[in-house]
DSSP file (Angstrom, degrees, kcal/mol; ACC not computed):
  #  RESIDUE AA STRUCTURE BP1 BP2  ACC     N-H-->O    O-->H-N    N-H-->O    O-->H-N    TCO  KAPPA ALPHA  PHI   PSI    X-CA   Y-CA   Z-CA
    1    1 A M     >        0   0    0      0, 0.0     4,-2.3     0, 0.0     5,-0.2   0.000 360.0 360.0 360.0 -47.1   57.2  130.6  104.7
    2    2 A D  H  >  +     0   0    0      1,-0.2     4,-1.7     2,-0.2     5,-0.2   0.905 360.0  50.3 -61.0 -42.3   57.0  129.1  108.2
    3    3 A T  H  > S+     0   0    0      1,-0.2     4,-1.4     2,-0.2    -1,-0.2   0.895 109.7  49.4 -61.9 -39.9   60.7  128.8  108.3
    4    4 A W  H  4 S+     0   0    0      1,-0.2    -2,-0.2     2,-0.2    -1,-0.2   0.887 109.7  53.3 -69.5 -38.0   61.2  132.4  107.3
    5    5 A L  H  < S+     0   0    0     -4,-2.3    -1,-0.2     1,-0.2    -2,-0.2   0.848 109.7  47.8 -62.6 -33.6   58.7  133.5  110.0
    6    6 A Q  H  < S+     0   0    0     -4,-1.7    -1,-0.2     1,-0.3    -2,-0.2   0.802 131.1  20.1 -79.2 -30.1   60.7  131.6  112.7
    7    7 A N  S  < S-     0   0    0     -4,-1.4    -1,-0.3    -5,-0.2    -2,-0.2  -0.529  84.6-167.6-139.2  69.9   64.0  133.2  111.4
    8    8 A P        -     0   0    0      0, 0.0    -3,-0.1     0, 0.0    -4,-0.1  -0.295   3.8-156.6 -64.2 141.5   63.2  136.3  109.5
    9    9 A K        -     0   0    0     42,-0.1    -2,-0.0     3,-0.0    -5,-0.0  -0.967  18.5-119.3-116.2 136.6   66.0  137.8  107.5
   10   10 A P        -     0   0    0      0, 0.0     3,-0.1     0, 0.0    41,-0.0  -0.270  36.9 -95.9 -67.4 157.7   66.0  141.4  106.5
   11   11 A V        -     0   0    0      1,-0.1    41,-0.1    39,-0.1    42,-0.1  -0.583  53.2 -96.9 -65.4 133.0   66.0  142.4  102.8
   12   12 A P    >>  -     0   0    0      0, 0.0     3,-1.5     0, 0.0     4,-0.6  -0.272  29.1-127.6 -53.5 136.6   69.6  143.0  101.7
   13   13 A K  G >4 S+     0   0    0      1,-0.3     3,-1.7     2,-0.2     4,-0.5   0.883 107.7  62.1 -60.2 -39.6   70.4  146.8  101.9
   14   14 A R  G 34 S+     0   0    0      1,-0.3     3,-0.4     2,-0.2    -1,-0.3   0.755  99.9  56.1 -62.5 -21.8   71.7  146.8   98.3
   15   15 A N  G <4 S+     0   0    0     -3,-1.5    10,-0.9     1,-0.2    11,-0.5   0.640 107.0  49.8 -79.7 -15.1   68.2  145.7   97.2
   16   16 A M  S << S+     0   0    0     -3,-1.7     2,-0.3    -4,-0.6    -1,-0.2   0.373  81.9 113.1-104.8   3.8   66.6  148.7   98.8
   17   17 A E  S    S-     0   0    0     -4,-0.5     8,-0.3    -3,-0.4     2,-0.1  -0.608  72.9-113.3 -79.4 132.9   68.9  151.3   97.4
   18   18 A L        -     0   0    0     -2,-0.3     6,-0.2     6,-0.1     2,-0.1  -0.434  34.5-170.2 -66.6 136.8   67.1  153.7   95.0
   19   19 A L    >   -     0   0    0      4,-3.2     3,-1.4     1,-0.3     4,-0.3  -0.333  46.1 -37.0-106.8-167.9   68.2  153.6   91.4
   20   20 A T  G >  S+     0   0    0      1,-0.3     3,-1.3     2,-0.2    -1,-0.3  -0.254 131.2  10.6 -51.9 138.7   67.4  155.9   88.5
   21   21 A D  G 3  S-     0   0    0      1,-0.3    -1,-0.3    -3,-0.1    46,-0.0   0.756 130.8 -69.0  62.5  28.2   63.9  157.2   88.5
   22   22 A D  G <  S+     0   0    0     -3,-1.4    -1,-0.3     1,-0.2     2,-0.2   0.778  92.0 151.2  58.3  33.2   63.3  155.9   92.1
   23   23 A L    <   -     0   0    0     -3,-1.3    -4,-3.2    -4,-0.3     2,-0.2  -0.556  33.0-146.5 -84.0 154.7   63.4  152.3   90.9
   24   24 A L    >>  -     0   0    0     -6,-0.2     4,-1.5    -2,-0.2     3,-0.7  -0.712  32.0 -99.6-114.5 171.6   64.6  149.5   93.1
   25   25 A A  H 3> S+     0   0    0    -10,-0.9     4,-2.0    -8,-0.3     5,-0.2   0.854 123.2  58.7 -58.5 -34.9   66.4  146.2   92.3
   26   26 A G  H 3> S+     0   0    0    -11,-0.5     4,-1.9    27,-0.4    -1,-0.2   0.837 101.4  54.5 -65.7 -31.2   63.0  144.4   92.5
   27   27 A D  H <> S+     0   0    0     -3,-0.7     4,-2.3     2,-0.2    -1,-0.2   0.900 106.4  51.5 -67.5 -39.4   61.7  146.6   89.7
   28   28 A I  H  X S+     0   0    0     -4,-1.5     4,-2.4     1,-0.2    -2,-0.2   0.890 109.0  51.0 -64.9 -37.5   64.7  145.6   87.5
   29   29 A M  H  X S+     0   0    0     -4,-2.0     4,-2.3     2,-0.2    -1,-0.2   0.875 107.6  52.8 -68.7 -33.3   63.8  142.0   88.2
   30   30 A L  H  X S+     0   0    0     -4,-1.9     4,-2.4     2,-0.2    -2,-0.2   0.943 110.3  47.9 -60.7 -46.5   60.2  142.6   87.2
   31   31 A L  H  X S+     0   0    0     -4,-2.3     4,-2.1     1,-0.2    -2,-0.2   0.902 109.1  53.2 -61.3 -40.2   61.5  144.1   84.0
   32   32 A W  H  < S+     0   0    0     -4,-2.4     4,-0.4     1,-0.2    -1,-0.2   0.908 109.4  49.2 -60.8 -43.0   63.8  141.1   83.5
   33   33 A R  H >< S+     0   0    0     -4,-2.3     3,-1.2     1,-0.2     5,-0.5   0.917 110.4  51.1 -58.7 -44.0   60.8  138.7   83.9
   34   34 A I  H >< S+     0   0    0     -4,-2.4     3,-2.3     1,-0.3     5,-0.4   0.866  96.1  68.3 -63.3 -37.0   58.7  140.7   81.4
   35   35 A Q  T 3< S+     0   0    0     -4,-2.1    -1,-0.3     1,-0.3    -2,-0.2   0.622  86.1  70.4 -68.8  -8.1   61.4  140.7   78.7
   36   36 A F  T <  S-     0   0    0     -3,-1.2    -1,-0.3    -4,-0.4    -2,-0.2   0.696 103.7-127.7 -75.0 -17.1   60.9  136.9   78.3
   37   37 A G  S <  S+     0   0    0     -3,-2.3    -2,-0.1    -4,-0.2    -3,-0.1   0.520  88.8  91.2  84.2   6.5   57.6  137.5   76.7
   38   38 A T        +     0   0    0     -5,-0.5     2,-0.5    -4,-0.1    -4,-0.1   0.402  53.2 109.5-111.9  -0.2   55.6  135.1   79.0
   39   39 A F        +     0   0    0     -5,-0.4    90,-2.7    -6,-0.3     2,-0.2  -0.677  46.1 167.4 -86.3 123.3   54.7  137.6   81.8
   40   40 A T  B >   -A  128   0A   0     -2,-0.5     3,-1.3    88,-0.2    88,-0.2  -0.682  53.7 -92.7-128.7-179.8   51.0  138.3   81.7
   41   41 A T  T 3  S+     0   0    0     86,-2.3    87,-0.1     1,-0.2    85,-0.1   0.584 127.2  48.9 -70.2  -9.1   48.1  139.9   83.8
   42   42 A E  T 3  S+     0   0    0     85,-0.3    -1,-0.2     2,-0.1     2,-0.1   0.311  82.2 125.1-111.4   6.1   47.6  136.4   85.2
   43   43 A T    <   -     0   0    0     -3,-1.3     2,-0.3     1,-0.1    -4,-0.1  -0.419  61.0-123.3 -69.5 140.1   51.2  135.6   86.1
   44   44 A W        -     0   0    0     -2,-0.1     2,-0.5     1,-0.0    -1,-0.1  -0.659  21.8-128.0 -82.9 136.1   51.8  134.6   89.7
   45   45 A F        -     0   0    0     -2,-0.3    -1,-0.0     1,-0.0    12,-0.0  -0.737  22.5-128.7 -89.3 125.5   54.4  136.6   91.5
   46   46 A T    >   -     0   0    0     -2,-0.5     3,-1.3     1,-0.1     4,-0.4  -0.300  18.8-115.3 -72.1 158.9   57.1  134.6   93.2
   47   47 A K  T >> S+     0   0    0      1,-0.3     4,-2.7     2,-0.2     3,-1.0   0.740 104.3  77.3 -63.0 -24.8   58.0  135.2   96.8
   48   48 A Y  H 3>>S+     0   0    0      1,-0.3     5,-1.9     2,-0.2     4,-1.6   0.729  83.2  66.3 -66.2 -20.1   61.4  136.5   96.1
   49   49 A F  H <45S+     0   0    0     -3,-1.3     6,-2.6     3,-0.2    -1,-0.3   0.919 114.6  31.3 -63.7 -40.2   59.9  139.9   95.1
   50   50 A E  H <>5S+     0   0    0     -3,-1.0     4,-0.6    -4,-0.4    -2,-0.2   0.922 129.0  34.2 -84.2 -46.0   58.8  140.4   98.6
   51   51 A Y  H  <5S+     0   0    0     -4,-2.7    -3,-0.2     2,-0.1    -2,-0.1   0.768 130.3  28.8 -88.3 -25.1   61.4  138.5  100.7
   52   52 A T  T  <5S+     0   0    0     -4,-1.6    -3,-0.2    -5,-0.3   -37,-0.1   0.786 135.6  25.2-100.0 -37.7   64.6  139.2   98.6
   53   53 A Y  T  4<S-     0   0    0     -5,-1.9   -27,-0.4     2,-0.1    -3,-0.2   0.534  93.0-132.5-110.4  -5.2   63.8  142.5   97.0
   54   54 A G     <  +     0   0    0     -4,-0.6     2,-0.3    -6,-0.3    -4,-0.3   0.791  58.4 130.4  67.9  31.0   61.3  144.0   99.5
   55   55 A I        -     0   0    0     -6,-2.6     2,-1.2   -29,-0.0    -1,-0.2  -0.884  65.4-128.1-120.5 150.2   58.7  145.1   97.0
   56   56 A D    >>  -     0   0    0     -2,-0.3     4,-2.4     1,-0.2     3,-0.7  -0.779  33.6-159.1 -88.4  90.7   55.0  144.7   96.6
   57   57 A A  H 3> S+     0   0    0     -2,-1.2     4,-2.4     1,-0.3     5,-0.2   0.786  82.1  51.4 -54.1 -41.4   55.2  143.3   93.1
   58   58 A P  H 3> S+     0   0    0      0, 0.0     4,-2.0     0, 0.0    -1,-0.3   0.926 114.5  45.9 -57.5 -43.5   51.7  144.0   91.8
   59   59 A K  H <> S+     0   0    0     -3,-0.7     4,-2.1     2,-0.2    -2,-0.2   0.945 114.3  46.9 -65.3 -48.5   52.0  147.6   92.9
   60   60 A H  H  X S+     0   0    0     -4,-2.4     4,-2.4     1,-0.2    -1,-0.2   0.853 109.0  55.7 -65.2 -35.9   55.5  148.0   91.5
   61   61 A L  H  X S+     0   0    0     -4,-2.4     4,-2.0    -5,-0.3    -1,-0.2   0.952 107.3  49.5 -60.1 -51.0   54.3  146.5   88.2
   62   62 A K  H  X S+     0   0    0     -4,-2.0     4,-2.1     1,-0.2    -2,-0.2   0.891 111.1  49.9 -58.2 -41.7   51.6  149.1   87.9
   63   63 A T  H  X S+     0   0    0     -4,-2.1     4,-2.7     1,-0.2    -1,-0.2   0.901 106.2  55.0 -66.3 -38.6   54.2  151.8   88.6
   64   64 A L  H  <>S+     0   0    0     -4,-2.4     5,-2.6     1,-0.2     6,-1.1   0.878 110.8  46.2 -62.3 -37.0   56.5  150.4   85.9
   65   65 A V  H ><5S+     0   0    0     -4,-2.0     3,-1.0     4,-0.2    -1,-0.2   0.912 111.9  50.8 -68.8 -41.6   53.6  150.7   83.4
   66   66 A E  H 3<5S+     0   0    0     -4,-2.1    -2,-0.2     1,-0.3    -1,-0.2   0.878 110.9  48.9 -65.0 -38.3   52.7  154.2   84.6
   67   67 A K  T 3<5S-     0   0    0     -4,-2.7    -1,-0.3    -5,-0.1    -2,-0.2   0.481 118.7-111.6 -83.2  -0.7   56.4  155.3   84.2
   68   68 A G  T < 5S+     0   0    0     -3,-1.0    67,-0.4     2,-0.3    66,-0.3   0.754  83.7 119.6  79.0  26.2   56.6  153.9   80.7
   69   69 A Y  S   <S+     0   0    0     -5,-2.6    63,-1.8     1,-0.2     2,-0.3   0.700  84.0  11.1 -88.0 -23.8   59.0  151.0   81.3
   70   70 A A  E     -B  131   0B   0     -6,-1.1     2,-0.3    61,-0.3    -2,-0.3  -0.983  67.5-147.6-150.5 158.6   56.4  148.4   80.2
   71   71 A I  E     -B  130   0B   0     59,-3.0    59,-2.2    -2,-0.3     2,-0.6  -0.896  21.6-119.5-125.6 157.2   53.0  148.3   78.5
   72   72 A I  E     -B  129   0B   0     -2,-0.3    57,-0.2    57,-0.2   -32,-0.1  -0.871  41.3-122.8 -88.9 124.0   50.1  146.1   78.7
   73   73 A E        -     0   0    0     55,-3.4     2,-0.1    -2,-0.6    -1,-0.0  -0.157  20.2-109.4 -66.8 160.2   49.5  144.5   75.3
   74   74 A T     >  -     0   0    0      1,-0.1     4,-1.5    53,-0.1    54,-0.3  -0.276  37.6 -99.0 -78.5 173.1   46.3  144.7   73.3
   75   75 A A  T  4 S+     0   0    0      1,-0.2     4,-0.2     2,-0.2    -1,-0.1   0.891 125.2  48.9 -61.6 -39.5   44.1  141.8   72.8
   76   76 A F  T >4 S+     0   0    0      1,-0.2     3,-1.5     2,-0.2     4,-0.2   0.914 110.9  50.3 -68.6 -43.0   45.6  141.0   69.4
   77   77 A D  T 34 S+     0   0    0      1,-0.3     3,-0.5     2,-0.1    -1,-0.2   0.766 107.6  56.7 -69.4 -21.3   49.1  141.3   70.7
   78   78 A S  T >< S+     0   0    0     -4,-1.5     3,-2.2     1,-0.2    -1,-0.3   0.409  73.5 102.5 -84.4  -2.8   48.2  138.9   73.5
   79   79 A L  G X   +     0   0    0     -3,-1.5     3,-2.3     1,-0.3    -1,-0.2   0.804  68.4  68.9 -52.8 -32.3   47.0  136.1   71.2
   80   80 A D  G 3  S+     0   0    0     -3,-0.5    -1,-0.3     1,-0.3    -2,-0.1   0.524  91.2  62.6 -69.5  -2.2   50.2  134.2   71.8
   81   81 A H  G <  S+     0   0    0     -3,-2.2     2,-0.3    45,-0.1    -1,-0.3   0.398  93.4  78.5 -96.2  -2.6   49.1  133.6   75.4
   82   82 A L  S <  S-     0   0    0     -3,-2.3     2,-0.1    -4,-0.2     0, 0.0  -0.821  76.3-130.3-102.9 149.5   46.1  131.7   74.2
   83   83 A N     >  -     0   0    0     -2,-0.3     4,-1.8     1,-0.1     3,-0.2  -0.407  33.0-100.1 -86.9 172.1   46.0  128.1   73.0
   84   84 A A  H  > S+     0   0    0      1,-0.2     4,-2.2     2,-0.2     5,-0.2   0.832 120.1  55.7 -63.5 -32.3   44.4  127.0   69.8
   85   85 A T  H  > S+     0   0    0      2,-0.2     4,-2.0     1,-0.2    -1,-0.2   0.901 107.5  49.2 -67.0 -37.6   41.3  125.7   71.5
   86   86 A M  H  > S+     0   0    0      2,-0.2     4,-1.8     1,-0.2    -1,-0.2   0.899 112.1  48.8 -66.0 -40.1   40.7  129.0   73.1
   87   87 A K  H  X S+     0   0    0     -4,-1.8     4,-2.2     1,-0.2    -2,-0.2   0.876 109.8  52.0 -67.7 -37.1   41.2  130.8   69.7
   88   88 A M  H  X S+     0   0    0     -4,-2.2     4,-2.7     2,-0.2    -2,-0.2   0.873 107.7  52.7 -66.1 -38.3   38.8  128.3   68.0
   89   89 A N  H  X S+     0   0    0     -4,-2.0     4,-1.4     2,-0.2    -1,-0.2   0.871 107.5  51.1 -66.3 -38.0   36.1  129.0   70.6
   90   90 A V  H  < S+     0   0    0     -4,-1.8     3,-0.5     2,-0.2     4,-0.4   0.956 113.2  45.5 -61.2 -50.2   36.4  132.8   70.0
   91   91 A L  H ><>S+     0   0    0     -4,-2.2     5,-1.8     1,-0.2     3,-1.5   0.886 107.9  56.6 -64.4 -37.6   36.0  132.2   66.3
   92   92 A K  H ><5S+     0   0    0     -4,-2.7     3,-2.0     1,-0.3    -1,-0.2   0.833  94.0  68.3 -62.0 -29.5   33.1  129.8   66.8
   93   93 A S  T 3<5S+     0   0    0     -4,-1.4    -1,-0.3    -3,-0.5    -2,-0.2   0.713 103.6  45.7 -63.8 -16.2   31.2  132.5   68.7
   94   94 A K  T < 5S-     0   0    0     -3,-1.5    -1,-0.3    -4,-0.4    -2,-0.2   0.298 122.7-107.2-104.5   6.1   31.0  134.4   65.3
   95   95 A G  T < 5 +     0   0    0     -3,-2.0     2,-0.2     1,-0.3    -3,-0.2   0.671  61.3 162.2  80.8  15.2   29.9  131.2   63.5
   96   96 A I      < -     0   0    0     -5,-1.8    -1,-0.3    -8,-0.1     3,-0.2  -0.542  18.3-165.8 -69.4 132.3   33.3  130.8   61.7
   97   97 A T        +     0   0    0     -2,-0.2    -1,-0.0     1,-0.1    -5,-0.0  -0.628  57.3  54.0-115.9 174.3   33.6  127.2   60.3
   98   98 A G    >   +     0   0    0     -2,-0.2     3,-0.7     1,-0.0     4,-0.3   0.722  64.3 136.3  76.9  22.3   36.5  125.1   59.0
   99   99 A L  G >   +     0   0    0      1,-0.2     3,-1.5    -3,-0.2    -2,-0.1   0.804  54.2  69.3 -75.4 -28.5   38.5  125.7   62.1
  100  100 A S  G 3  S+     0   0    0      1,-0.3    -1,-0.2   -12,-0.0   -12,-0.0   0.731  99.3  51.0 -68.6 -16.7   39.8  122.1   62.6
  101  101 A K  G <  S+     0   0    0     -3,-0.7    -1,-0.3     2,-0.1     2,-0.2   0.541  91.6 104.9 -91.9  -6.8   42.1  122.5   59.5
  102  102 A M    <   -     0   0    0     -3,-1.5     2,-0.2    -4,-0.3    -3,-0.0  -0.508  58.7-148.8 -81.6 140.5   43.6  125.7   60.7
  103  103 A K    >>  -     0   0    0     -2,-0.2     4,-2.3     1,-0.1     3,-0.6  -0.488  40.0 -90.2 -92.4 173.3   47.0  126.0   62.1
  104  104 A A  H 3> S+     0   0    0      1,-0.3     4,-2.6     2,-0.2     5,-0.2   0.918 127.2  48.9 -50.6 -50.1   47.9  128.6   64.8
  105  105 A A  H 3> S+     0   0    0      1,-0.2     4,-1.9     2,-0.2    -1,-0.3   0.823 111.0  50.8 -64.5 -29.7   48.9  131.3   62.3
  106  106 A D  H <> S+     0   0    0     -3,-0.6     4,-2.2     2,-0.2    -1,-0.2   0.828 109.3  51.2 -74.8 -32.5   45.7  130.7   60.3
  107  107 A L  H  X S+     0   0    0     -4,-2.3     4,-2.6     2,-0.2    -2,-0.2   0.921 109.8  50.0 -61.9 -47.1   43.6  131.1   63.6
  108  108 A N  H  X S+     0   0    0     -4,-2.6     4,-2.1    -5,-0.2    -2,-0.2   0.920 111.6  48.0 -59.3 -46.3   45.4  134.3   64.3
  109  109 A Q  H  X S+     0   0    0     -4,-1.9     4,-2.1     2,-0.2    -1,-0.2   0.897 109.8  52.2 -63.1 -41.8   44.7  135.6   60.8
  110  110 A A  H  X S+     0   0    0     -4,-2.2     4,-2.1     1,-0.2    -1,-0.2   0.914 108.6  51.1 -65.0 -39.2   41.0  134.6   61.0
  111  111 A L  H  X S+     0   0    0     -4,-2.6     4,-1.5     1,-0.2    -1,-0.2   0.928 110.9  48.6 -59.2 -44.3   40.8  136.5   64.3
  112  112 A H  H  < S+     0   0    0     -4,-2.1    -2,-0.2     1,-0.2    -1,-0.2   0.837 113.6  48.0 -60.4 -36.9   42.3  139.6   62.7
  113  113 A D  H  < S+     0   0    0     -4,-2.1    -2,-0.2     1,-0.2    -1,-0.2   0.822 121.6  31.8 -75.1 -34.0   39.8  139.2   59.7
  114  114 A H  H  < S+     0   0    0     -4,-2.1     2,-0.4    -5,-0.2    -2,-0.2   0.494 111.6  58.3-108.0  -7.4   36.7  138.8   61.8
  115  115 A F     <  -     0   0    0     -4,-1.5     2,-0.2    -5,-0.2    -1,-0.1  -0.959  60.6-143.0-131.9 144.8   37.2  140.8   65.0
  116  116 A S     >  -     0   0    0     -2,-0.4     4,-2.8     1,-0.1     5,-0.2  -0.503  41.2-104.0 -84.5 168.5   37.9  144.4   65.9
  117  117 A E  H  > S+     0   0    0      1,-0.2     4,-2.4     2,-0.2     5,-0.1   0.915 123.6  50.6 -58.2 -43.0   40.2  145.0   69.0
  118  118 A K  H  > S+     0   0    0      2,-0.2     4,-1.0     1,-0.2    -1,-0.2   0.904 111.5  46.6 -63.4 -43.2   37.2  145.8   71.1
  119  119 A E  H >4 S+     0   0    0      1,-0.2     3,-0.7     2,-0.2     4,-0.4   0.950 114.8  46.8 -63.5 -48.1   35.3  142.7   70.1
  120  120 A L  H >X S+     0   0    0     -4,-2.8     3,-1.7     1,-0.2     4,-0.6   0.880 106.3  58.1 -63.0 -38.4   38.3  140.4   70.6
  121  121 A A  H 3< S+     0   0    0     -4,-2.4     3,-0.5     1,-0.3    -1,-0.2   0.762  98.5  61.5 -62.0 -27.5   39.1  142.0   74.0
  122  122 A S  T << S+     0   0    0     -4,-1.0    -1,-0.3    -3,-0.7    -2,-0.2   0.635  97.9  58.6 -75.8 -12.3   35.6  141.1   75.3
  123  123 A H  T <4 S+     0   0    0     -3,-1.7     2,-0.3    -4,-0.4    -1,-0.2   0.650 115.3  17.0 -96.5 -14.4   36.3  137.3   74.8
  124  124 A F     <  -     0   0    0     -4,-0.6    -1,-0.2    -3,-0.5   -49,-0.0  -0.989  52.8-155.5-155.5 153.0   39.4  136.9   77.1
  125  125 A S        +     0   0    0     -2,-0.3     2,-0.1    -3,-0.1   -84,-0.1   0.669  58.4 108.5-101.2 -19.3   41.0  138.9   79.8
  126  126 A I        +     0   0    0    -86,-0.1     2,-0.4   -85,-0.1   -45,-0.1  -0.395  43.0 178.5 -68.7 134.3   44.6  137.7   79.7
  127  127 A R        -     0   0    0     -2,-0.1   -86,-2.3   -50,-0.0   -85,-0.3  -0.991  21.7-130.0-135.4 144.8   47.1  140.3   78.4
  128  128 A G  B     -A   40   0A   0     -2,-0.4   -55,-3.4   -54,-0.3     2,-0.3  -0.513  15.7-132.0 -87.0 157.2   50.8  140.1   78.1
  129  129 A Y  E     -B   72   0B   0    -90,-2.7     2,-0.3   -57,-0.2   -90,-0.2  -0.802  23.2-170.0-102.6 154.8   53.3  142.8   79.3
  130  130 A K  E     -B   71   0B   0    -59,-2.2   -59,-3.0    -2,-0.3     2,-0.2  -0.994  23.1-115.9-145.2 138.4   56.0  144.0   77.0
  131  131 A L  E     -B   70   0B   0     -2,-0.3   -61,-0.3   -61,-0.2   -62,-0.1  -0.468  25.4-140.4 -71.6 144.6   59.0  146.2   77.7
  132  132 A T     >  -     0   0    0    -63,-1.8     4,-2.6    -2,-0.2     5,-0.2  -0.490  35.2 -97.9 -92.9 172.1   59.2  149.6   76.0
  133  133 A P  H  > S+     0   0    0      0, 0.0     4,-2.2     0, 0.0     5,-0.2   0.890 129.5  55.4 -60.6 -33.7   62.5  150.8   74.6
  134  134 A K  H  > S+     0   0    0    -66,-0.3     4,-2.2     2,-0.2     5,-0.2   0.917 108.2  47.7 -62.9 -43.6   62.8  152.8   77.9
  135  135 A G  H  > S+     0   0    0    -67,-0.4     4,-2.2   -66,-0.2    -1,-0.2   0.898 110.3  50.5 -62.8 -42.6   62.4  149.5   79.8
  136  136 A E  H  X S+     0   0    0     -4,-2.6     4,-2.2     2,-0.2    -2,-0.2   0.885 110.2  51.4 -59.6 -40.3   65.0  147.7   77.7
  137  137 A E  H  X S+     0   0    0     -4,-2.2     4,-2.7    -5,-0.2    -2,-0.2   0.932 111.5  45.1 -66.9 -45.6   67.4  150.5   78.2
  138  138 A I  H  X S+     0   0    0     -4,-2.2     4,-1.7     1,-0.2    -1,-0.2   0.886 112.8  52.3 -69.8 -34.2   67.1  150.6   82.1
  139  139 A L  H  < S+     0   0    0     -4,-2.2    -1,-0.2     2,-0.2     7,-0.2   0.926 112.1  45.2 -64.4 -42.9   67.3  146.7   82.1
  140  140 A E  H >< S+     0   0    0     -4,-2.2     3,-1.6     1,-0.2    -2,-0.2   0.925 110.2  55.4 -62.9 -45.5   70.5  146.9   80.1
  141  141 A Q  H 3< S+     0   0    0     -4,-2.7     3,-0.3     1,-0.3    -1,-0.2   0.853 115.3  38.1 -60.1 -35.2   71.8  149.7   82.4
  142  142 A Y  T >X S+     0   0    0     -4,-1.7     3,-1.5     1,-0.2     4,-1.0  -0.144  71.3 133.2-108.7  36.0   71.3  147.5   85.5
  143  143 A Q  H <>  +     0   0    0     -3,-1.6     4,-2.5     1,-0.3    -1,-0.2   0.754  64.7  69.3 -57.5 -26.0   72.4  144.2   84.1
  144  144 A D  H 3> S+     0   0    0     -3,-0.3     4,-1.4     1,-0.2    -1,-0.3   0.828  94.7  54.7 -64.0 -29.4   74.5  143.7   87.2
  145  145 A I  H <> S+     0   0    0     -3,-1.5     4,-0.8     2,-0.2    -1,-0.2   0.938 110.7  44.8 -66.9 -44.9   71.4  143.3   89.3
  146  146 A V  H >< S+     0   0    0     -4,-1.0     3,-0.7     1,-0.2    -2,-0.2   0.889 109.6  57.2 -63.6 -38.5   70.1  140.5   87.0
  147  147 A D  H 3< S+     0   0    0     -4,-2.5    -1,-0.2     1,-0.2    -2,-0.2   0.821 107.3  47.5 -63.0 -33.1   73.6  138.9   87.0
  148  148 A R  H 3< S+     0   0    0     -4,-1.4    -1,-0.2    -3,-0.2    -2,-0.2   0.605  88.5 103.1 -86.9 -11.9   73.6  138.6   90.8
  149  149 A H  S << S-     0   0    0     -4,-0.8     2,-0.1    -3,-0.7    -3,-0.0  -0.544  85.0-105.8 -71.7 131.3   70.0  137.1   90.9
  150  150 A P        -     0   0    0      0, 0.0     2,-0.3     0, 0.0    -1,-0.1  -0.366  39.5-154.9 -59.0 130.6   70.1  133.3   91.5
  151  151 A K        -     0   0    0     -4,-0.1     2,-0.2    -2,-0.1    -4,-0.0  -0.755  17.9-106.2-106.3 153.7   69.2  131.5   88.4
  152  152 A K        -     0   0    0     -2,-0.3     2,-0.8     1,-0.1    -1,-0.0  -0.497  32.8-119.7 -69.1 142.5   67.7  128.0   87.9
  153  153 A N              0   0    0     -2,-0.2    -1,-0.1     1,-0.1     0, 0.0  -0.785 360.0 360.0 -82.7 117.0   70.1  125.4   86.7
  154  154 A L              0   0    0     -2,-0.8    -1,-0.1     0, 0.0    -2,-0.0   0.403 360.0 360.0 -99.3 360.0   68.6  124.2   83.3
């Protein structure tokens, strides 16, 4: 950050050109991140959204949801973002026993059997984001933006 402040570089013009539905390249990159299935309401936004793509990522994410490109998952749909210990603690709150023998799928089934969506939602705040068909379509349409984004060498 200090290096950037001493020698600031403008956001590339191509990243600020409006796309379909007034989206920007940074919006496409947000959709790309969401499609991996690991993006949640608690995900940290990397600096490249601001410095490379010139967007306020949290604000743009809200807009993507409002425009129907992504949805915030329900508590049940977000269970894959909880570990087994967290799931057991939720079940223990209802006095469910025999949890130590349960595997992840069994814990999920027990949660479905003993909780309503509203009850479950009150036990944890993390929610996943998921692309809608509209989001998948626009991501595919602008694959070139994803292709030119620097990727980690794995």
